[in-house]
N, C-alpha and C positions, 0 to 999 in steps of 0.2 A: 280458452284456458289452455293456464301451465302446466306441465309435467306437475311439479309440485304444489298447483292448487285445486290437483282435482286428484291426487293426492289425499289430501287434507278432505279435498270437500266428502272424499268416502268413506272419512272415520264416521263412529257411531256419538252421537249427541254434538256432535259439528255443525251449525248454519256453516256456510262461507256466503259473503255481501264480496263481491267486484260488481267495479260500476266500471266506466268503460277507457278506454288506454283513446288520450288525445295524440297529433301529429308530431307530436316530442315524446310520446313513451311515456309519456306518464298517467298513471290510472285516477278515472277522476270521480266522485258523485257514489266515493263509499260515504264519507259523513253523514248524508243525509236519510240512507240507511242503513247507518248503526242510531243515527234519531230516531226514525221509526222503531227499530226495535224494543229500546233502551223504551220512549213513551209505552208500547203497544203492550210489553212486558212488564210494564209497573200499573195500567192501566187494569191490567186483568188480572195480578195478583199474583202475580209468573215468576216475585223474584222480589227478595225485599235488599240487599247488599246489591252493589255491582263491585266487580274493578275492571275500570276504565282506563286502558295505553291509552295516554292521544293529546295532543300536546296542542290543537285543533281550536281557537276561537269557536267555529261555523256549529260544534256539540255543547256548547252552555245551554242551548236549549233544551239541550234534552234531557242535559245534567239537572236544569232548576221544573221543568216539570214532571219527571223520576221521581223527583225531593218531593214533590206535594200530595203525590200518591202514598208517602211514606217511606220512600226509596231513601236510604245509603250510599254513598257514589264516594267510591274509595279511588282518588283518582292514578296511577300510576306513572311514573316518567324512569330513562334513565340517563345516568350522571354524563352533564352537569341539567338537569330538567328547567333547572328557571331560562335557561338558554333558550329551549324547544318547547314548549311551553306556553300557553302564554297566557297569562298576568290575570288577568279574572278570570280564566276557566282554572285556572288551581283556585283561586277564593273561591272561587261557585262550589269547588267538591267540597266532602266529612273531611273527608280525612288527605293528606297527600303522601306520596312514602316514592321512594326511585331507586333503583337497580345499581347496583355503582359495576367495575368492568368482570372483577371477583364472580358478582352473583351471577352474571347473564352468559360467562362462559361454561359457566357448568351442565346451561346444557346447550350453546350453542358452542359454534367453532367458525371463523373468517376462512371461509374457501380459497385459497389462492389463483384470483385471472390471468393467466395466457395474457399478457401480452408480448404481441411480436415483436422485432429490434426492428430496432430503424437505419434504415439508412441512408449514409451518405450516399447524397448524386453527385460527381463533383461536371465541373460546364467541361463539353467536351468538343469536340467541333463536329457539321454537321455530318450526318453519312447520306451516303445513292439510298432514296426510297425502296422499301422491301411491299416484295407483293403480300395484297393485301392476303388473300391465302398462308402467304408463310407467318404472318402476323398471328391471327382466328387461330393457326395449328400451335403454335407459342404458344398465345396466352390457353389454349383450347387444357396443354399442359400444366400450365400453373394456377387453373382451374380447379385441375386435379388430385396435383400435388395441398393445397389448402387444404382441400377435404379432410385427405390424406392427415394434413399435418393438424387438423383442428380437432379430428375426431383424437387422437395421439395422445391427446395433449387430457383428454372429458378423462377425469378423477369414477369410477365407479359408482360412487352418489348420481354421478353422470348418468351413465347409462342404467340405472335400475330408475331414475326419473323418465326416462328416455324411452323405457320398455310400455313406462303407466299409461304414458302417452298415450301411444302409441297402440293400445286396448280397444281404445274408444276414439281415437283422431290417424289422422293421417300428415304423412312430408317432416318438414323440419316442425321443433316444438316454440314456441315464441318467444321463448328465452335466449334458446341457441340462436336461434335460424337474422335475429340484426346481428350479431356477432361474428358469422360464418359469412355473413358475405358483407358488413366494412371488412374486417379482415383480411377475403377476398380480396374485392375493390382494389383496394391497398395494395395486395400485392399485381394485378397489372398492372395498379396506374389511374382505373377510370372506371364508370358506373360497368354490371354487368346490365347484358342486354336477360330478355327473358329467356331463350332461349339457351341463354350458358345458365341462370338464378335452376334453370328445370337440369340441367347436368350436374351443378355441382350439390343441389341437395339431394339426388338419386345417388351420385358417388355417396353422397355423407351416410344414407341409410344405406349402404352398403361399406361402408368399412364400422359401421354400428356393428352391422353384426356377426362382421366380420368379430369382430373387439366379445362381441359377443356370446360365439359358437363357440371362437379362440379356449 
């Protein structure tokens, strides 16, 4: 569970439903949980109307069954909704509406993502072999520098999210860990070894702690 998800799950009157993460980092299985909730709440007469922010055809069966129990389903989309919502889901809903950019910007803002600068590498004559120990020392320095640079680019909201994550968990929050590893691997032009990952994550924690205490 990410830091943001933990914060949401801790809120009153909020039920967070999470699926599983596949090999591509995509969350799967959430639709079935939403459908189950929709059907059970309708069957128990706990709801009379639902605002559904979705576009997936898979939730249509939940809409149909909820309607059989007398629940009205209001389908909400983000402009242009017709490009991201199933036509049959839209037809099944009792009402459809969409929020435009101005509406969304009233409560959400786009977080800027730091993109490491791409460096062009020119062809050069072959160099003499470098001792393995010297190469390892150079890479270790780059790894530490990558952690420092990554943390320096974090926003205040990111630091707060990390602190929330650390209340119940250890290590680097998943939503930061993948980016940190990818950016560091790019700097050293290879994948990190397990020992190097430990160094990187340890330095990440040190730098975050320094920023929060500073």
